[in-house]
Every structure is written in structure tokens, then in C-alpha cells.
C-alpha positions as CSV (number, residue, x, y, z in Angstrom):
1,M,-21.3,1.8,-20.4
2,T,-21.1,-1.4,-22.6
3,V,-22.7,-4.9,-21.8
4,I,-20.1,-6.6,-20.5
5,E,-19.8,-3.7,-17.9
6,I,-23.6,-3.8,-17.3
7,V,-23.6,-7.0,-16.5
8,K,-20.3,-7.8,-14.4
9,E,-21.7,-4.3,-12.1
10,Y,-24.3,-6.6,-11.5
11,L,-22.5,-10.3,-10.5
12,K,-20.1,-8.4,-8.4
13,S,-23.1,-6.1,-5.9
14,N,-24.6,-9.2,-6.4
15,G,-22.0,-11.4,-4.2
16,F,-21.4,-13.8,-7.4
17,D,-17.5,-14.8,-9.3
18,G,-18.5,-15.2,-12.6
19,L,-20.6,-17.0,-15.3
20,C,-20.8,-20.0,-16.3
21,G,-22.9,-22.0,-19.4
22,D,-23.1,-25.8,-20.6
23,E,-19.2,-26.9,-20.9
24,C,-18.0,-23.3,-19.6
25,G,-17.7,-21.1,-17.1
26,C,-15.3,-17.0,-16.9
27,G,-14.6,-15.1,-13.3
28,L,-15.3,-11.5,-13.6
29,D,-11.5,-11.1,-14.8
30,D,-12.3,-12.5,-18.4
31,L,-15.8,-12.5,-19.2
32,V,-16.9,-13.9,-22.3
33,A,-13.7,-15.8,-22.6
34,C,-15.3,-18.5,-24.4
35,D,-16.6,-17.1,-27.7
36,G,-18.6,-13.8,-27.1
37,D,-21.9,-14.7,-26.7
38,F,-22.8,-15.4,-23.1
39,S,-26.2,-15.2,-23.6
40,Q,-27.4,-18.1,-22.2
41,C,-25.1,-18.3,-19.1
42,S,-26.0,-17.7,-15.3
43,P,-24.4,-15.9,-12.8
44,A,-22.3,-18.6,-10.8
45,Y,-20.1,-19.0,-8.0
46,K,-16.5,-19.7,-7.8
47,H,-15.2,-23.4,-7.4
48,K,-11.3,-24.8,-6.3
49,C,-11.9,-28.7,-7.1
50,L,-9.4,-30.9,-6.1
51,G,-7.7,-32.8,-9.6
52,E,-11.2,-35.4,-10.5
53,Q,-12.8,-34.7,-7.7
54,C,-14.3,-31.6,-8.9
55,T,-17.8,-31.7,-10.1
56,C,-19.3,-28.4,-11.3
57,Q,-20.3,-27.9,-14.7
58,C,-17.7,-25.5,-16.0
59,D,-13.4,-26.0,-15.8
60,A,-11.1,-23.7,-16.3
61,Y,-7.6,-23.1,-15.5
62,D,-6.7,-20.5,-12.2
63,G,-3.3,-18.3,-13.1
64,D,-1.1,-20.8,-10.8
65,D,-2.7,-23.9,-13.0
66,S,-5.4,-25.4,-10.3
67,V,-8.7,-26.2,-11.6
68,K,-11.2,-23.9,-10.7
69,C,-14.8,-23.9,-12.3
70,F,-17.8,-22.4,-12.2
71,S,-21.6,-23.3,-11.0
72,E,-24.8,-22.0,-10.1
73,T,-24.2,-23.7,-7.1
74,K,-22.5,-22.0,-3.5
75,P,-20.1,-23.9,-2.5
76,V,-21.0,-24.5,1.4
77,V,-18.5,-22.7,3.6
78,L,-17.2,-24.4,7.0
79,D,-17.3,-22.4,10.1
80,T,-13.9,-23.0,11.7
81,S,-14.8,-20.3,14.6
82,E,-16.6,-23.0,16.4
83,K,-14.3,-25.5,18.7
84,L,-14.3,-28.6,18.2
85,Q,-15.4,-30.7,21.4
């Protein structure tokens, strides 16, 4: 087992979507894409961004060319099962 496989397994089993650092982020499908050194990265969650409204520290492009980013902060999920009054 390689170090990348160990890191990937840890991230998956703890609910993370990838890694992020100062100016980059990478998902589980492409870990350590930046320059091969992930020693300063943190576990991260994936966020979808709407154009310039992205406030995450790390930007990348998803397969469908939409902007995604990775942040140490877990995204807020709204509970849509409750009826609005």
C-alpha cells in the first residue's frame, strides 16, 4: 500500500472529499495533482461555486467545466424535507 492510498482511505473513511492547501485543491480522484507535495495540505470538503461567488481557498474545474473548490469547512446542507410555512 502506498502513502497516497493510505491518505485516500483515511479521507474516504472520515467523510472528506479531497485535500486543500494555500492555493490549490484536489479531489479523491486526482490526489496530489499540484506538484506532488501534499505535506502542507489539509483534509477538505468539496464545494460547488457560482462564478465569482466562490469563497473557498482552492479552485479547480470539475469535469463539466463548472467551478469547484475544496475547503476545510464542511458545506452547509439545507434540510428540504421540512415544509415551509
